[in-house]
PDB file of N, CA, C and O in Angstrom:
ATOM      1  N   MET A   1      85.547 -30.304  -8.530  1.00  0.00           N
ATOM      2  CA  MET A   1      86.158 -29.929  -7.273  1.00  0.00           C
ATOM      3  C   MET A   1      87.540 -29.318  -7.457  1.00  0.00           C
ATOM      4  O   MET A   1      87.901 -28.322  -6.830  1.00  0.00           O
ATOM      5  N   LYS A   2      88.298 -29.959  -8.345  1.00  0.00           N
ATOM      6  CA  LYS A   2      89.660 -29.490  -8.570  1.00  0.00           C
ATOM      7  C   LYS A   2      89.656 -28.101  -9.200  1.00  0.00           C
ATOM      8  O   LYS A   2      90.497 -27.258  -8.887  1.00  0.00           O
ATOM      9  N   ASP A   3      88.675 -27.877 -10.110  1.00  0.00           N
ATOM     10  CA  ASP A   3      88.573 -26.563 -10.752  1.00  0.00           C
ATOM     11  C   ASP A   3      88.178 -25.478  -9.748  1.00  0.00           C
ATOM     12  O   ASP A   3      88.661 -24.348  -9.814  1.00  0.00           O
ATOM     13  N   GLU A   4      87.291 -25.842  -8.818  1.00  0.00           N
ATOM     14  CA  GLU A   4      86.878 -24.877  -7.804  1.00  0.00           C
ATOM     15  C   GLU A   4      88.051 -24.510  -6.900  1.00  0.00           C
ATOM     16  O   GLU A   4      88.228 -23.343  -6.553  1.00  0.00           O
ATOM     17  N   LYS A   5      88.827 -25.473  -6.531  1.00  0.00           N
ATOM     18  CA  LYS A   5      90.003 -25.229  -5.685  1.00  0.00           C
ATOM     19  C   LYS A   5      90.981 -24.306  -6.389  1.00  0.00           C
ATOM     20  O   LYS A   5      91.552 -23.403  -5.777  1.00  0.00           O
ATOM     21  N   LYS A   6      91.170 -24.544  -7.695  1.00  0.00           N
ATOM     22  CA  LYS A   6      92.061 -23.705  -8.486  1.00  0.00           C
ATOM     23  C   LYS A   6      91.543 -22.264  -8.548  1.00  0.00           C
ATOM     24  O   LYS A   6      92.298 -21.299  -8.435  1.00  0.00           O
ATOM     25  N   LEU A   7      90.231 -22.163  -8.730  1.00  0.00           N
ATOM     26  CA  LEU A   7      89.605 -20.841  -8.809  1.00  0.00           C
ATOM     27  C   LEU A   7      89.759 -20.086  -7.491  1.00  0.00           C
ATOM     28  O   LEU A   7      90.134 -18.913  -7.494  1.00  0.00           O
ATOM     29  N   PHE A   8      89.477 -20.739  -6.371  1.00  0.00           N
ATOM     30  CA  PHE A   8      89.604 -20.071  -5.070  1.00  0.00           C
ATOM     31  C   PHE A   8      91.051 -19.706  -4.756  1.00  0.00           C
ATOM     32  O   PHE A   8      91.304 -18.672  -4.137  1.00  0.00           O
ATOM     33  N   ASP A   9      91.989 -20.525  -5.167  1.00  0.00           N
ATOM     34  CA  ASP A   9      93.404 -20.183  -4.973  1.00  0.00           C
ATOM     35  C   ASP A   9      93.768 -18.942  -5.777  1.00  0.00           C
ATOM     36  O   ASP A   9      94.507 -18.078  -5.304  1.00  0.00           O
ATOM     37  N   LYS A  10      93.248 -18.862  -6.987  1.00  0.00           N
ATOM     38  CA  LYS A  10      93.536 -17.702  -7.841  1.00  0.00           C
ATOM     39  C   LYS A  10      92.895 -16.435  -7.257  1.00  0.00           C
ATOM     40  O   LYS A  10      93.504 -15.365  -7.261  1.00  0.00           O
ATOM     41  N   LEU A  11      91.670 -16.568  -6.759  1.00  0.00           N
ATOM     42  CA  LEU A  11      90.987 -15.416  -6.164  1.00  0.00           C
ATOM     43  C   LEU A  11      91.662 -14.946  -4.887  1.00  0.00           C
ATOM     44  O   LEU A  11      91.658 -13.751  -4.592  1.00  0.00           O
ATOM     45  N   ASP A  12      92.234 -15.854  -4.134  1.00  0.00           N
ATOM     46  CA  ASP A  12      92.913 -15.488  -2.887  1.00  0.00           C
ATOM     47  C   ASP A  12      94.196 -14.699  -3.134  1.00  0.00           C
ATOM     48  O   ASP A  12      94.712 -14.064  -2.215  1.00  0.00           O
ATOM     49  N   GLU A  13      94.711 -14.727  -4.346  1.00  0.00           N
ATOM     50  CA  GLU A  13      95.926 -13.970  -4.664  1.00  0.00           C
ATOM     51  C   GLU A  13      95.677 -12.469  -4.679  1.00  0.00           C
ATOM     52  O   GLU A  13      96.595 -11.679  -4.458  1.00  0.00           O
ATOM     53  N   PHE A  14      94.460 -12.087  -4.936  1.00  0.00           N
ATOM     54  CA  PHE A  14      94.143 -10.668  -5.074  1.00  0.00           C
ATOM     55  C   PHE A  14      93.643 -10.099  -3.761  1.00  0.00           C
ATOM     56  O   PHE A  14      92.877 -10.736  -3.037  1.00  0.00           O
ATOM     57  N   ASP A  15      94.093  -8.884  -3.468  1.00  0.00           N
ATOM     58  CA  ASP A  15      93.654  -8.187  -2.271  1.00  0.00           C
ATOM     59  C   ASP A  15      92.937  -6.916  -2.726  1.00  0.00           C
ATOM     60  O   ASP A  15      93.551  -6.042  -3.339  1.00  0.00           O
ATOM     61  N   VAL A  16      91.663  -6.812  -2.433  1.00  0.00           N
ATOM     62  CA  VAL A  16      90.848  -5.684  -2.886  1.00  0.00           C
ATOM     63  C   VAL A  16      90.418  -4.878  -1.675  1.00  0.00           C
ATOM     64  O   VAL A  16      89.873  -5.425  -0.717  1.00  0.00           O
ATOM     65  N   ASP A  17      90.667  -3.573  -1.722  1.00  0.00           N
ATOM     66  CA  ASP A  17      90.232  -2.667  -0.655  1.00  0.00           C
ATOM     67  C   ASP A  17      88.946  -1.979  -1.103  1.00  0.00           C
ATOM     68  O   ASP A  17      88.920  -1.298  -2.128  1.00  0.00           O
ATOM     69  N   MET A  18      87.906  -2.160  -0.343  1.00  0.00           N
ATOM     70  CA  MET A  18      86.625  -1.529  -0.650  1.00  0.00           C
ATOM     71  C   MET A  18      86.569  -0.182   0.055  1.00  0.00           C
ATOM     72  O   MET A  18      86.742  -0.122   1.272  1.00  0.00           O
ATOM     73  N   PRO A  19      86.333   0.902  -0.682  1.00  0.00           N
ATOM     74  CA  PRO A  19      86.223   2.208  -0.024  1.00  0.00           C
ATOM     75  C   PRO A  19      84.897   2.306   0.738  1.00  0.00           C
ATOM     76  O   PRO A  19      83.897   1.690   0.370  1.00  0.00           O
ATOM     77  N   ASP A  20      84.926   3.091   1.798  1.00  0.00           N
ATOM     78  CA  ASP A  20      83.698   3.317   2.553  1.00  0.00           C
ATOM     79  C   ASP A  20      82.867   4.359   1.824  1.00  0.00           C
ATOM     80  O   ASP A  20      83.371   5.412   1.434  1.00  0.00           O
ATOM     81  N   PHE A  21      81.612   4.058   1.649  1.00  0.00           N
ATOM     82  CA  PHE A  21      80.704   5.029   1.050  1.00  0.00           C
ATOM     83  C   PHE A  21      79.377   4.932   1.781  1.00  0.00           C
ATOM     84  O   PHE A  21      78.982   3.858   2.233  1.00  0.00           O
ATOM     85  N   PRO A  22      78.691   6.070   1.894  1.00  0.00           N
ATOM     86  CA  PRO A  22      77.428   6.058   2.640  1.00  0.00           C
ATOM     87  C   PRO A  22      76.356   5.290   1.862  1.00  0.00           C
ATOM     88  O   PRO A  22      76.283   5.367   0.636  1.00  0.00           O
ATOM     89  N   MET A  23      75.549   4.568   2.583  1.00  0.00           N
ATOM     90  CA  MET A  23      74.483   3.800   1.942  1.00  0.00           C
ATOM     91  C   MET A  23      73.314   4.696   1.547  1.00  0.00           C
ATOM     92  O   MET A  23      72.627   4.411   0.565  1.00  0.00           O
ATOM     93  N   ARG A  24      73.078   5.767   2.288  1.00  0.00           N
ATOM     94  CA  ARG A  24      72.011   6.705   1.948  1.00  0.00           C
ATOM     95  C   ARG A  24      72.624   8.019   1.494  1.00  0.00           C
ATOM     96  O   ARG A  24      73.653   8.451   2.014  1.00  0.00           O
ATOM     97  N   LYS A  25      71.987   8.641   0.530  1.00  0.00           N
ATOM     98  CA  LYS A  25      72.454   9.943   0.060  1.00  0.00           C
ATOM     99  C   LYS A  25      71.899  11.029   0.968  1.00  0.00           C
ATOM    100  O   LYS A  25      70.843  10.869   1.581  1.00  0.00           O
ATOM    101  N   SER A  26      72.625  12.129   1.042  1.00  0.00           N
ATOM    102  CA  SER A  26      72.152  13.242   1.859  1.00  0.00           C
ATOM    103  C   SER A  26      71.008  13.950   1.125  1.00  0.00           C
ATOM    104  O   SER A  26      70.776  13.720  -0.062  1.00  0.00           O
ATOM    105  N   ARG A  27      70.318  14.797   1.843  1.00  0.00           N
ATOM    106  CA  ARG A  27      69.199  15.536   1.245  1.00  0.00           C
ATOM    107  C   ARG A  27      69.676  16.456   0.129  1.00  0.00           C
ATOM    108  O   ARG A  27      68.989  16.634  -0.877  1.00  0.00           O
ATOM    109  N   VAL A  28      70.850  17.034   0.311  1.00  0.00           N
ATOM    110  CA  VAL A  28      71.391  17.936  -0.710  1.00  0.00           C
ATOM    111  C   VAL A  28      71.688  17.152  -1.991  1.00  0.00           C
ATOM    112  O   VAL A  28      71.392  17.626  -3.088  1.00  0.00           O
ATOM    113  N   ASP A  29      72.269  15.959  -1.858  1.00  0.00           N
ATOM    114  CA  ASP A  29      72.549  15.139  -3.034  1.00  0.00           C
ATOM    115  C   ASP A  29      71.268  14.715  -3.735  1.00  0.00           C
ATOM    116  O   ASP A  29      71.195  14.739  -4.963  1.00  0.00           O
ATOM    117  N   ARG A  30      70.261  14.329  -2.967  1.00  0.00           N
ATOM    118  CA  ARG A  30      68.992  13.932  -3.585  1.00  0.00           C
ATOM    119  C   ARG A  30      68.324  15.110  -4.286  1.00  0.00           C
ATOM    120  O   ARG A  30      67.759  14.944  -5.367  1.00  0.00           O
ATOM    121  N   ALA A  31      68.383  16.309  -3.678  1.00  0.00           N
ATOM    122  CA  ALA A  31      67.786  17.495  -4.299  1.00  0.00           C
ATOM    123  C   ALA A  31      68.541  17.856  -5.574  1.00  0.00           C
ATOM    124  O   ALA A  31      67.929  18.221  -6.578  1.00  0.00           O
ATOM    125  N   ALA A  32      69.867  17.757  -5.536  1.00  0.00           N
ATOM    126  CA  ALA A  32      70.665  18.067  -6.721  1.00  0.00           C
ATOM    127  C   ALA A  32      70.377  17.068  -7.839  1.00  0.00           C
ATOM    128  O   ALA A  32      70.271  17.458  -9.001  1.00  0.00           O
ATOM    129  N   ASN A  33      70.252  15.798  -7.503  1.00  0.00           N
ATOM    130  CA  ASN A  33      69.923  14.801  -8.521  1.00  0.00           C
ATOM    131  C   ASN A  33      68.555  15.069  -9.127  1.00  0.00           C
ATOM    132  O   ASN A  33      68.361  14.885 -10.329  1.00  0.00           O
ATOM    133  N   TRP A  34      67.614  15.497  -8.312  1.00  0.00           N
ATOM    134  CA  TRP A  34      66.275  15.797  -8.816  1.00  0.00           C
ATOM    135  C   TRP A  34      66.285  17.037  -9.712  1.00  0.00           C
ATOM    136  O   TRP A  34      65.636  17.059 -10.757  1.00  0.00           O
ATOM    137  N   LEU A  35      67.029  18.074  -9.293  1.00  0.00           N
ATOM    138  CA  LEU A  35      67.055  19.315 -10.078  1.00  0.00           C
ATOM    139  C   LEU A  35      67.779  19.155 -11.408  1.00  0.00           C
ATOM    140  O   LEU A  35      67.349  19.707 -12.420  1.00  0.00           O
ATOM    141  N   PHE A  36      68.865  18.411 -11.411  1.00  0.00           N
ATOM    142  CA  PHE A  36      69.690  18.314 -12.610  1.00  0.00           C
ATOM    143  C   PHE A  36      69.445  17.037 -13.401  1.00  0.00           C
ATOM    144  O   PHE A  36      70.264  16.657 -14.238  1.00  0.00           O
ATOM    145  N   ASP A  37      68.323  16.373 -13.142  1.00  0.00           N
ATOM    146  CA  ASP A  37      67.981  15.163 -13.881  1.00  0.00           C
ATOM    147  C   ASP A  37      67.564  15.547 -15.300  1.00  0.00           C
ATOM    148  O   ASP A  37      66.859  16.536 -15.502  1.00  0.00           O
ATOM    149  N   SER A  38      67.998  14.766 -16.268  1.00  0.00           N
ATOM    150  CA  SER A  38      67.643  15.089 -17.648  1.00  0.00           C
ATOM    151  C   SER A  38      66.177  14.747 -17.898  1.00  0.00           C
ATOM    152  O   SER A  38      65.635  13.791 -17.343  1.00  0.00           O
ATOM    153  N   VAL A  39      65.566  15.547 -18.739  1.00  0.00           N
ATOM    154  CA  VAL A  39      64.151  15.386 -19.046  1.00  0.00           C
ATOM    155  C   VAL A  39      64.008  15.176 -20.544  1.00  0.00           C
ATOM    156  O   VAL A  39      64.631  15.869 -21.349  1.00  0.00           O
ATOM    157  N   ARG A  40      63.186  14.219 -20.896  1.00  0.00           N
ATOM    158  CA  ARG A  40      62.946  13.963 -22.313  1.00  0.00           C
ATOM    159  C   ARG A  40      61.984  15.022 -22.839  1.00  0.00           C
ATOM    160  O   ARG A  40      60.926  15.251 -22.255  1.00  0.00           O
ATOM    161  N   LEU A  41      62.351  15.660 -23.935  1.00  0.00           N
ATOM    162  CA  LEU A  41      61.508  16.683 -24.528  1.00  0.00           C
ATOM    163  C   LEU A  41      60.359  16.041 -25.285  1.00  0.00           C
ATOM    164  O   LEU A  41      60.527  14.985 -25.896  1.00  0.00           O
ATOM    165  N   PRO A  42      59.194  16.670 -25.250  1.00  0.00           N
ATOM    166  CA  PRO A  42      58.070  16.110 -26.004  1.00  0.00           C
ATOM    167  C   PRO A  42      58.317  16.237 -27.499  1.00  0.00           C
ATOM    168  O   PRO A  42      58.948  17.189 -27.958  1.00  0.00           O
ATOM    169  N   GLU A  43      57.823  15.288 -28.234  1.00  0.00           N
ATOM    170  CA  GLU A  43      58.009  15.298 -29.683  1.00  0.00           C
ATOM    171  C   GLU A  43      56.731  15.786 -30.345  1.00  0.00           C
ATOM    172  O   GLU A  43      55.641  15.287 -30.066  1.00  0.00           O
ATOM    173  N   PHE A  44      56.880  16.760 -31.220  1.00  0.00           N
ATOM    174  CA  PHE A  44      55.739  17.300 -31.947  1.00  0.00           C
ATOM    175  C   PHE A  44      55.850  16.879 -33.398  1.00  0.00           C
ATOM    176  O   PHE A  44      56.919  16.940 -34.006  1.00  0.00           O
ATOM    177  N   GLU A  45      54.741  16.457 -33.927  1.00  0.00           N
ATOM    178  CA  GLU A  45      54.716  16.062 -35.324  1.00  0.00           C
ATOM    179  C   GLU A  45      54.103  17.210 -36.121  1.00  0.00           C
ATOM    180  O   GLU A  45      52.891  17.420 -36.070  1.00  0.00           O
ATOM    181  N   LEU A  46      54.921  17.949 -36.851  1.00  0.00           N
ATOM    182  CA  LEU A  46      54.453  19.104 -37.602  1.00  0.00           C
ATOM    183  C   LEU A  46      54.403  18.780 -39.091  1.00  0.00           C
ATOM    184  O   LEU A  46      55.381  18.327 -39.686  1.00  0.00           O
ATOM    185  N   THR A  47      53.242  19.023 -39.666  1.00  0.00           N
ATOM    186  CA  THR A  47      53.136  18.897 -41.113  1.00  0.00           C
ATOM    187  C   THR A  47      53.646  20.191 -41.729  1.00  0.00           C
ATOM    188  O   THR A  47      54.008  21.125 -41.015  1.00  0.00           O
ATOM    189  N   GLU A  48      53.672  20.242 -43.041  1.00  0.00           N
ATOM    190  CA  GLU A  48      54.166  21.446 -43.717  1.00  0.00           C
ATOM    191  C   GLU A  48      53.265  22.639 -43.420  1.00  0.00           C
ATOM    192  O   GLU A  48      53.751  23.752 -43.214  1.00  0.00           O
ATOM    193  N   ARG A  49      51.965  22.412 -43.398  1.00  0.00           N
ATOM    194  CA  ARG A  49      51.026  23.499 -43.133  1.00  0.00           C
ATOM    195  C   ARG A  49      51.181  24.030 -41.704  1.00  0.00           C
ATOM    196  O   ARG A  49      51.167  25.240 -41.481  1.00  0.00           O
ATOM    197  N   LYS A  50      51.326  23.120 -40.744  1.00  0.00           N
ATOM    198  CA  LYS A  50      51.505  23.543 -39.356  1.00  0.00           C
ATOM    199  C   LYS A  50      52.818  24.289 -39.170  1.00  0.00           C
ATOM    200  O   LYS A  50      52.896  25.214 -38.362  1.00  0.00           O
ATOM    201  N   MET A  51      53.858  23.893 -39.916  1.00  0.00           N
ATOM    202  CA  MET A  51      55.148  24.569 -39.812  1.00  0.00           C
ATOM    203  C   MET A  51      55.041  26.007 -40.331  1.00  0.00           C
ATOM    204  O   MET A  51      55.615  26.927 -39.749  1.00  0.00           O
ATOM    205  N   ILE A  52      54.310  26.190 -41.421  1.00  0.00           N
ATOM    206  CA  ILE A  52      54.132  27.544 -41.969  1.00  0.00           C
ATOM    207  C   ILE A  52      53.371  28.422 -40.979  1.00  0.00           C
ATOM    208  O   ILE A  52      53.739  29.575 -40.754  1.00  0.00           O
ATOM    209  N   ILE A  53      52.316  27.875 -40.393  1.00  0.00           N
ATOM    210  CA  ILE A  53      51.540  28.632 -39.402  1.00  0.00           C
ATOM    211  C   ILE A  53      52.414  28.980 -38.201  1.00  0.00           C
ATOM    212  O   ILE A  53      52.349  30.097 -37.688  1.00  0.00           O
ATOM    213  N   THR A  54      53.232  28.026 -37.752  1.00  0.00           N
ATOM    214  CA  THR A  54      54.110  28.260 -36.603  1.00  0.00           C
ATOM    215  C   THR A  54      55.130  29.352 -36.888  1.00  0.00           C
ATOM    216  O   THR A  54      55.471  30.131 -35.998  1.00  0.00           O
ATOM    217  N   LEU A  55      55.617  29.416 -38.114  1.00  0.00           N
ATOM    218  CA  LEU A  55      56.626  30.424 -38.462  1.00  0.00           C
ATOM    219  C   LEU A  55      56.026  31.813 -38.616  1.00  0.00           C
ATOM    220  O   LEU A  55      56.643  32.795 -38.202  1.00  0.00           O
ATOM    221  N   PHE A  56      54.833  31.919 -39.203  1.00  0.00           N
ATOM    222  CA  PHE A  56      54.269  33.229 -39.503  1.00  0.00           C
ATOM    223  C   PHE A  56      53.334  33.766 -38.435  1.00  0.00           C
ATOM    224  O   PHE A  56      52.996  34.949 -38.464  1.00  0.00           O
ATOM    225  N   LEU A  57      52.905  32.937 -37.494  1.00  0.00           N
ATOM    226  CA  LEU A  57      51.969  33.376 -36.463  1.00  0.00           C
ATOM    227  C   LEU A  57      52.529  34.489 -35.572  1.00  0.00           C
ATOM    228  O   LEU A  57      51.801  35.447 -35.312  1.00  0.00           O
ATOM    229  N   PRO A  58      53.764  34.427 -35.091  1.00  0.00           N
ATOM    230  CA  PRO A  58      54.267  35.540 -34.258  1.00  0.00           C
ATOM    231  C   PRO A  58      54.298  36.876 -34.998  1.00  0.00           C
ATOM    232  O   PRO A  58      53.974  37.911 -34.416  1.00  0.00           O
ATOM    233  N   GLY A  59      54.680  36.862 -36.253  1.00  0.00           N
ATOM    234  CA  GLY A  59      54.681  38.102 -37.039  1.00  0.00           C
ATOM    235  C   GLY A  59      53.279  38.630 -37.244  1.00  0.00           C
ATOM    236  O   GLY A  59      53.045  39.835 -37.152  1.00  0.00           O
ATOM    237  N   LEU A  60      52.350  37.743 -37.518  1.00  0.00           N
ATOM    238  CA  LEU A  60      50.960  38.152 -37.719  1.00  0.00           C
ATOM    239  C   LEU A  60      50.372  38.746 -36.442  1.00  0.00           C
ATOM    240  O   LEU A  60      49.657  39.746 -36.494  1.00  0.00           O
ATOM    241  N   ILE A  61      50.667  38.143 -35.312  1.00  0.00           N
ATOM    242  CA  ILE A  61      50.184  38.675 -34.028  1.00  0.00           C
ATOM    243  C   ILE A  61      50.788  40.057 -33.763  1.00  0.00           C
ATOM    244  O   ILE A  61      50.100  40.943 -33.256  1.00  0.00           O
ATOM    245  N   SER A  62      52.057  40.247 -34.098  1.00  0.00           N
ATOM    246  CA  SER A  62      52.699  41.554 -33.899  1.00  0.00           C
ATOM    247  C   SER A  62      52.033  42.625 -34.748  1.00  0.00           C
ATOM    248  O   SER A  62      51.782  43.732 -34.271  1.00  0.00           O
ATOM    249  N   ILE A  63      51.751  42.308 -35.981  1.00  0.00           N
ATOM    250  CA  ILE A  63      51.116  43.284 -36.880  1.00  0.00           C
ATOM    251  C   ILE A  63      49.712  43.623 -36.395  1.00  0.00           C
ATOM    252  O   ILE A  63      49.333  44.793 -36.366  1.00  0.00           O
ATOM    253  N   ILE A  64      48.942  42.615 -36.017  1.00  0.00           N
ATOM    254  CA  ILE A  64      47.570  42.849 -35.560  1.00  0.00           C
ATOM    255  C   ILE A  64      47.557  43.654 -34.264  1.00  0.00           C
ATOM    256  O   ILE A  64      46.701  44.520 -34.089  1.00  0.00           O
ATOM    257  N   SER A  65      48.479  43.387 -33.365  1.00  0.00           N
ATOM    258  CA  SER A  65      48.497  44.130 -32.101  1.00  0.00           C
ATOM    259  C   SER A  65      49.017  45.549 -32.291  1.00  0.00           C
ATOM    260  O   SER A  65      48.787  46.397 -31.429  1.00  0.00           O
ATOM    261  N   ALA A  66      49.715  45.839 -33.400  1.00  0.00           N
ATOM    262  CA  ALA A  66      50.215  47.195 -33.652  1.00  0.00           C
ATOM    263  C   ALA A  66      49.186  48.066 -34.348  1.00  0.00           C
ATOM    264  O   ALA A  66      49.358  49.285 -34.387  1.00  0.00           O
ATOM    265  N   ILE A  67      48.143  47.506 -34.889  1.00  0.00           N
ATOM    266  CA  ILE A  67      47.113  48.300 -35.614  1.00  0.00           C
ATOM    267  C   ILE A  67      46.481  49.358 -34.730  1.00  0.00           C
ATOM    268  O   ILE A  67      46.313  50.481 -35.206  1.00  0.00           O
ATOM    269  N   PRO A  68      46.116  49.096 -33.480  1.00  0.00           N
ATOM    270  CA  PRO A  68      45.526  50.184 -32.666  1.00  0.00           C
ATOM    271  C   PRO A  68      46.503  51.346 -32.436  1.00  0.00           C
ATOM    272  O   PRO A  68      46.065  52.473 -32.206  1.00  0.00           O
ATOM    273  N   LEU A  69      47.782  51.101 -32.492  1.00  0.00           N
ATOM    274  CA  LEU A  69      48.747  52.188 -32.283  1.00  0.00           C
ATOM    275  C   LEU A  69      48.727  53.184 -33.426  1.00  0.00           C
ATOM    276  O   LEU A  69      49.124  54.333 -33.236  1.00  0.00           O
ATOM    277  N   ILE A  70      48.283  52.789 -34.594  1.00  0.00           N
ATOM    278  CA  ILE A  70      48.206  53.688 -35.736  1.00  0.00           C
ATOM    279  C   ILE A  70      47.168  54.780 -35.488  1.00  0.00           C
ATOM    280  O   ILE A  70      47.338  55.915 -35.933  1.00  0.00           O
ATOM    281  N   PHE A  71      46.110  54.442 -34.788  1.00  0.00           N
ATOM    282  CA  PHE A  71      45.001  55.388 -34.593  1.00  0.00           C
ATOM    283  C   PHE A  71      45.162  56.256 -33.354  1.00  0.00           C
ATOM    284  O   PHE A  71      44.236  56.986 -32.998  1.00  0.00           O
ATOM    285  N   LEU A  72      46.296  56.199 -32.696  1.00  0.00           N
ATOM    286  CA  LEU A  72      46.517  57.041 -31.523  1.00  0.00           C
ATOM    287  C   LEU A  72      46.940  58.424 -31.878  1.00  0.00           C
ATOM    288  O   LEU A  72      47.164  59.248 -30.992  1.00  0.00           O
TER     289      LEU A  72
END
């Protein structure tokens, strides 16, 4: 009991002003939070062979798609 009385006396020494803030967010705030929310990127597990294919595939596609232009 004595400890509780001491605690309440100590707490009564402090004066805290609580700022007013809205309990609900506006539609604009909710839309902004949704648009700018961070997204976890998917993780891909690439072996050495898959990495080589990934690196050379765009070049190979470019060369193959340019072959018909030679015969024009």
